Structures are given as structure tokens and as C-alpha cells.
C-alpha positions as CSV (number, residue, x, y, z in Angstrom):
1,X,109.6,80.3,47.0
2,X,107.7,83.0,48.9
3,X,110.1,85.2,50.8
4,X,107.5,85.5,53.6
5,X,106.3,82.1,54.6
6,X,103.6,82.6,57.2
7,X,102.4,80.0,59.7
8,X,98.6,79.3,59.9
9,X,98.5,81.4,63.0
10,X,100.3,84.3,61.4
11,X,97.9,84.2,58.5
12,X,95.0,84.3,60.8
13,X,96.5,87.5,62.4
14,X,96.8,89.1,59.0
15,X,93.2,88.1,58.2
16,X,92.0,89.7,61.4
17,X,93.8,92.9,60.5
18,X,92.3,92.7,57.0
19,X,88.8,92.5,58.4
20,X,89.5,95.2,61.0
21,X,90.9,97.6,58.4
22,X,87.9,96.9,56.1
23,X,85.7,98.9,58.5
24,X,88.2,101.8,58.6
25,X,88.3,101.9,54.8
26,X,84.5,101.8,54.4
27,X,84.1,98.4,53.0
28,X,85.8,95.9,50.7
29,X,85.6,98.0,47.5
30,X,87.4,101.1,48.8
31,X,89.9,98.9,50.6
32,X,90.7,96.9,47.5
33,X,91.2,100.2,45.6
34,X,93.5,101.5,48.3
35,X,95.6,98.3,48.4
36,X,95.7,97.7,44.7
37,X,93.9,94.3,44.9
38,X,90.6,93.0,43.5
39,X,87.7,93.0,46.0
40,X,87.2,89.3,45.4
41,X,90.9,88.6,46.3
42,X,90.4,90.3,49.6
43,X,87.2,88.6,50.4
44,X,88.7,85.2,49.5
45,X,91.7,85.8,51.8
46,X,89.3,86.9,54.5
47,X,87.5,83.7,54.2
48,X,90.6,81.5,54.3
49,X,92.6,81.7,51.1
50,X,96.4,82.0,51.6
51,X,97.9,85.3,52.7
52,X,100.6,86.6,50.3
53,X,103.7,88.6,51.3
54,X,102.5,91.4,49.1
55,X,99.2,91.7,50.9
56,X,100.9,91.5,54.3
57,X,103.3,94.3,53.4
58,X,100.5,96.5,52.0
59,X,98.3,96.0,55.0
60,X,101.1,96.9,57.4
61,X,101.7,100.1,55.4
62,X,98.0,100.9,55.4
63,X,97.8,100.3,59.2
64,X,101.0,102.2,59.9
65,X,102.4,99.3,61.8
66,X,105.4,96.9,61.2
67,X,104.9,93.6,59.5
68,X,106.0,92.0,62.7
69,X,103.2,93.7,64.6
70,X,100.7,92.5,62.0
71,X,101.8,88.8,61.8
72,X,102.3,88.5,65.6
73,X,98.7,89.7,66.3
74,X,99.7,92.9,68.0
75,X,97.6,94.8,65.5
76,X,94.8,95.2,65.9
77,X,95.0,94.7,69.6
78,X,92.8,91.8,70.7
79,X,89.5,93.1,71.8
80,X,89.6,96.3,69.9
81,X,86.4,97.6,68.4
82,X,86.6,97.1,64.6
83,X,84.8,100.4,64.1
84,X,86.8,102.8,66.3
85,X,89.7,100.8,67.7
86,X,88.6,101.4,71.3
87,X,88.1,98.8,74.0
88,X,85.3,98.0,76.3
89,X,82.1,98.7,74.4
């Protein structure tokens, strides 16, 4: 059994972080290389495939946040620009 069983909502929070971090990494290819995943795996997860514990932990490390912040939707903050992280533009 997966040690980190995520709800559908938590998985959506991780997917949002995945898409947000893609911009910071410069696209799927460099992000996949940085995380140690195949590009296709990341795009599949982004489009709705299940989120693994391994990916969740690696994304949290890449973002410099806790796993709890990632799965609770605190990162990225709702409304943050995916390009710069700022609000209101």
C-alpha cells in the first residue's frame, strides 16, 4: 500500500504545484530531468493520472516547502502568477 494516500483534492493541489513549478523550471523537459522522472510521466500526472508519494516528496523538495503545504494547497498560494509567483497582474 502507498504510504501517502492522497485524496482527490490533495492530488489536485499537487498537480497545481506541478504545473506552477513547470514554468519556474523552464518547461517539462528540464523539470523532468531535475525531478528524475520522464517528461511523459509528468505530463500524464498533470492531465489527471494518479499522484505518487515519490513525486509529491520530490516536488515539495524542489519548491522548498513541506509536503503538508503542497497537499493542502498552500503552495503555490491561490492566485499566484505561475511565471513569477506574484499576485495581482
